[in-house]
GUKE-784181 format. One line per 8 residues: number of its first residue (from 1); their letters; for each residue x, y, z of C-alpha. Coordinates in steps of 0.02 Angstrom, whole numbers. Each point is the difference from the previous one (the first is absolute). Example, Ala and Ser with C-alpha at 12.3 -4.5 7.8 and 13.67 -1.06 7.14 Angstrom:
<nodes>
1> AS> 615:-225:390  69:172:-33;
</nodes>
This chain:
<nodes>
1> MSDTGRWV> 7233:3684:9889  -15:58:180  65:-83:150  -149:48:111  -132:-121:51  -3:-179:50  110:-117:-108  -50:-183:-1;
9> KVAELREI> 91:-148:-89  -129:-73:-116  100:-114:-111  171:-50:-66  54:76:-166  24:-175:-79  -190:-38:32  -57:136:-124;
17> PEEGVLGV> 9:-55:-178  89:110:-130  -136:98:-89  -126:-77:119  -102:23:157  -7:-80:173  -152:20:115  44:11:187;
25> ETDDETPI> -89:49:160  77:102:140  -22:-56:185  -151:118:12  -72:-85:-163  35:143:-116  1:-82:-175  145:61:-101;
33> ALVRTEGE> 47:-37:-181  188:2:-26  38:39:-181  174:-28:-71  22:87:-169  136:88:-93  126:-46:139  -99:78:139;
41> VFALRDVC> -128:-62:138  -160:102:29  -142:-27:128  -182:34:-26  -155:-53:100  -46:-169:-69  -178:42:-31  -69:73:-165;
49> SHAEVRLS> -88:161:30  -139:-48:-125  -42:-179:43  93:-42:165  93:-148:-70  185:-37:33  115:96:-120  137:-133:38;
57> EGEVEDGT> -101:-120:-109  28:114:-151  133:26:-130  144:123:5  53:96:-156  87:164:-34  -9:65:173  -182:-45:29;
65> VECWLHGS> -98:-145:85  -155:-54:-80  -158:-57:94  -46:-168:-66  -188:20:23  -36:155:-109  163:46:-75  35:167:87;
73> CFDVRSGA> 188:44:9  77:92:146  167:96:-7  115:-86:122  83:162:53  -153:106:37  -145:-128:13  -97:103:-129;
81> PINPPATR> -114:-94:-117  56:2:-181  -163:-59:-78  -181:-32:49  -103:-70:80  104:55:150  0:187:35  78:9:173;
89> PVPTYDVK> 184:-32:39  54:-135:118  114:49:152  184:-23:-23  137:-25:130  185:43:7  116:-149:-21  177:-24:49;
97> IDGDDVLV> 118:-151:-27  117:-49:140  107:-140:-64  -128:-131:-56  -138:74:115  -141:98:-79  -68:125:124  -156:106:-22;
105> SLDEKNS> -54:156:92  -179:-20:52  -31:181:-15  -103:21:-162  74:127:-130  -168:26:-76  -184:-56:36;
</nodes>
């Protein structure tokens, strides 16, 4: 995780369910899915690359988040699709925890 870029507070840790996901928007209306799994928090663009629906409405399991519409799963670390119909990754963001604050760097790690 790099310390470059613009870090913004997007949530408090207690708001993200264990083995769950929370959808948030930054001040510039960037949709972000905060995924808490295996004791870590990850951030992905909250838009499925296949059908443009919110990933934050899906299920979290084994380090993936599933799109509720067509069932594509995305790796929360890389944003890569695990299964079809999605074929393109979703952008991911660096996350850091400062006390109870969840901060996200708005510089995309992939696109």
